[in-house]
N, C-alpha and C positions, 0 to 999 in steps of 0.2 A: 628896552624890551617890554612889551605889554603883557599883562597877565593872561595866560592861556585859560581857556575853559574846556571842559570835557563833557560831552553828551554821550553816554553809553546807551545804545539802543537795545531794548529787550522785548522779545515777543511774548505776549501774554494771551491766554485763552479767553479770559473774562475781564475786561478792563474795569468795570465797576467794582468787582470783587478785589482786583489788585489795588485799586485806589483805596478801598476800605482797609485792606491789609496794611499798606504802608502808612496810611493815616493813623492806624492803631499803634504803629511804632513811633509816632510823633512827627512824621515828616509832613511837609506841606507841598502844594503844587503851584506852579506858575500857570495860572489860568489863561494867560496870553497864548500858551502853546498847548492847550487842551481842547479836544473836541471828542466826538463819539469814537474816533479811531486812535487817539493818542492822549497821553497825560504826561506832563513834564514834572517829574519828581525832583524836588529841590533837596539836594544833599548838603550843599554849602553854597557860598557865594559864587563859586566857579565850577562846581561839580553837579551834574544833573543826570538823571536816568530817564530816558524817553521810553515809557511803557507804551508799546504799540500793539494793536490787535494783530493777530497773525497775518490776515490779508494785507494790512498796511505794511508790516515788516517785510513780507514777501515781495512787495512792490519795489523794494530797494535792492534786491538781490535775485540772481537767477539760480543760486544754489538752494538745495532743499533746507528747510528749517530743521534744527536739532530738537529732539524731544528732551528737554533738560531733566526730566525724571528718569530717563534711560541713559543719557550720555552727558558728559560735562563739556560745555563749550568754553566756559570762562569761570574764573573765580574772582568775584568782586570783593576786594578787601577795603575796609573802612576803619580808620583809626578812631579810638575812643579816648576820653579823658582819664579813665580809670578802669581798674579790673571790675569794679562794681557796675560801671556803665556797660561793659562787655556782657556781664551776666544779665543785666536788666534788659538789654536789647534782645538777647536770645529768648529770654522769658516772655517778652512782649510778642515776639514773632510766633512762638509756640502757642501762646494764648489766642493769637489772631488767626490761627489755622495753619501756620507753617510747621516745620519740623526741624529737629537737629539732625545732623548727619554724621557727627563724630563726637567724641568726648572733648572737653576743654583741654587745651595744651598749655602747660605752664613751663616756660623755659627760664624762669627766674627773672631775666631782664625783659621778657615779653610774655604776655598772657593773651591767648586767643581762644575763640570759640566761634561757632557760626550756625547759620540756619539756612534752610531751603525755603524760598517763598512758595506761593501757591502753585507756581508752574515748575518748581524744582530747581530754579536758579540758586546757586550757592553764594551766600553773602558771608564773608569772613569778617568778623569784628575783632579788633585787637587793641591792646594797650602796650606801649613800650615805656620802660622806665626812662625818664628824661636824662638821668645821669649816665645811663648806658649809651644813649644817643650822643651825648657830649663827648664821650670817650672814643667813639668810633672814628 
């Protein structure tokens, strides 16, 4: 079986500002898949988020776009290496113009927090204790 890749498509109002926001969080972009209507955010070797201008996103669906500041369409959850990385990612997001939407959640074996990007999309960042995963 070959490794699967995932491309999450996300509508954004201002593509240059969204690129700057995620760049401030330490992410890079695959320029092969970037133009004035799209930016390919590299999350890992097999996970990408396609930041698409609203008109470009709308060209893929006949359904109306959701205003992520008013409604939740999806929660994007990304693992981190440590609790400290979780806190650092949220701090970077807030410093770059994003916002938190809830308090950190400490479940002992798992720690999570999250942020909203410039368009209101929710990004959950979490750390799980490796020993808890091994016992599951």
